[in-house]
C-alpha positions in Angstrom: -20.0 -3.4 10.9 -22.7 -5.1 8.8 -22.0 -8.2 6.7 -23.1 -7.8 3.1 -26.2 -9.7 2.2 -24.5 -12.0 -0.3 -21.9 -13.2 2.3 -24.3 -14.0 5.1 -24.6 -17.6 6.4 -21.7 -18.8 4.2 -23.6 -18.1 1.0 -21.8 -16.5 -1.9 -23.0 -15.2 -5.2 -22.1 -17.5 -8.1 -20.0 -15.7 -10.7 -22.1 -14.7 -13.6 -21.8 -16.7 -16.8 -20.1 -14.8 -19.5 -21.6 -15.2 -22.9 -18.2 -15.2 -24.5 -17.1 -18.3 -22.5 -18.2 -21.7 -23.6 -18.5 -24.5 -20.9 -15.7 -27.0 -20.7 -16.3 -30.5 -22.0 -15.7 -33.3 -19.6 -13.2 -36.0 -20.5 -14.4 -39.6 -20.2 -12.0 -40.9 -17.5 -12.3 -44.5 -18.5 -11.3 -43.8 -22.1 -8.5 -41.5 -21.0 -6.9 -44.4 -19.1 -7.2 -46.8 -22.1 -6.1 -44.7 -25.1 -3.0 -42.6 -26.0 -2.3 -40.4 -29.0 0.7 -41.4 -31.2 3.1 -38.9 -32.7 1.2 -39.1 -36.0 -2.1 -38.4 -34.3 -3.5 -41.9 -34.4 -5.0 -43.5 -31.2 -3.1 -46.3 -29.6 -4.7 -49.0 -27.4 -3.5 -52.1 -25.5 -4.3 -55.5 -27.0 -6.9 -57.8 -25.4 -6.6 -61.4 -24.1 -3.6 -60.9 -21.9 -5.1 -61.3 -18.4 -5.6 -65.0 -17.7 -5.3 -68.4 -19.3 -1.9 -67.5 -20.6 -0.5 -71.1 -20.5 -2.6 -72.1 -23.5 -1.2 -69.2 -25.6 2.1 -69.5 -27.4 5.1 -67.4 -26.5 5.0 -65.8 -29.9 1.4 -64.9 -29.5 2.0 -63.4 -26.0 5.0 -61.4 -27.3 2.9 -60.0 -30.2 0.2 -58.9 -27.7 2.7 -56.7 -25.8 2.9 -54.4 -28.8 0.2 -51.6 -28.9 -2.3 -51.6 -31.6 -3.9 -48.6 -33.4 -7.7 -48.0 -33.1 -9.6 -48.6 -36.2 -10.6 -45.4 -38.0 -14.3 -46.3 -37.7 -14.0 -46.4 -33.9 -11.6 -43.5 -33.6 -14.2 -40.9 -34.4 -16.4 -42.0 -31.4 -13.3 -42.2 -29.1 -12.2 -38.7 -30.0 -15.6 -37.4 -28.8 -14.9 -39.0 -25.4 -11.4 -37.4 -25.3 -11.9 -33.8 -26.4 -8.5 -32.6 -25.2 -6.3 -35.5 -26.3 
């Protein structure tokens, strides 16, 4: 029994691209790990300055930094491009 030409030597035909299907947009994985969407649709982010040299910062300041902050609307537009399915 002969093997069809398209299946010889492990080669397969690629499925034809349908004109009705648009290609998927890749999510930026670095941005996906840093931002979450709130219930109202705003983007939340973690605050900076919490990794080292914490002894010089007051307890009040460190407590405030635990709370998430919302992304500024001027930056949100660019971040939403990186996260098309968020």
